[in-house]
C-alpha positions, 0 to 999 in steps of 0.5 A, spaced: 411 394 413 405 399 414 406 406 415 402 409 422 396 414 421 395 420 425 389 417 428 393 411 430 398 416 434 393 420 437 388 414 440 395 411 442 394 404 438 401 404 435 406 401 439 414 403 437 418 398 434 424 395 437 428 401 435 426 408 436 429 415 437 427 422 439 426 427 434 428 434 436 426 441 433 431 446 430 433 448 437 434 442 440 428 441 444 425 434 444 419 433 440 416 426 440 419 419 440 418 415 433 420 409 430 421 407 422 413 406 422 411 412 425 416 418 424 412 421 418 405 421 421 409 424 428 413 429 424 407 431 420 403 434 427 409 440 427 409 446 423 415 446 418 418 452 421 419 448 428 423 443 424 427 447 420 429 453 425 425 459 428 426 465 432 422 469 437 420 474 431 417 467 427 413 465 433 410 472 434 409 471 441 410 478 445 415 477 451 411 480 457 416 485 461 418 482 468 414 485 474 418 487 480 
């Protein structure tokens, strides 16, 4: 069983095997649907902190105040 490459994922040439599942980030947000052959390449697209846990200070994005 050959592993899928990032290029195959990006160009859409990979078709999932019969058994596939959703991978989630550390906050429980759906990231990508994977199978045994593509899970490694698919998760390599994400920074480790996304998979292991983060909070607002980690993503370093300012929260804009609401305008009334």
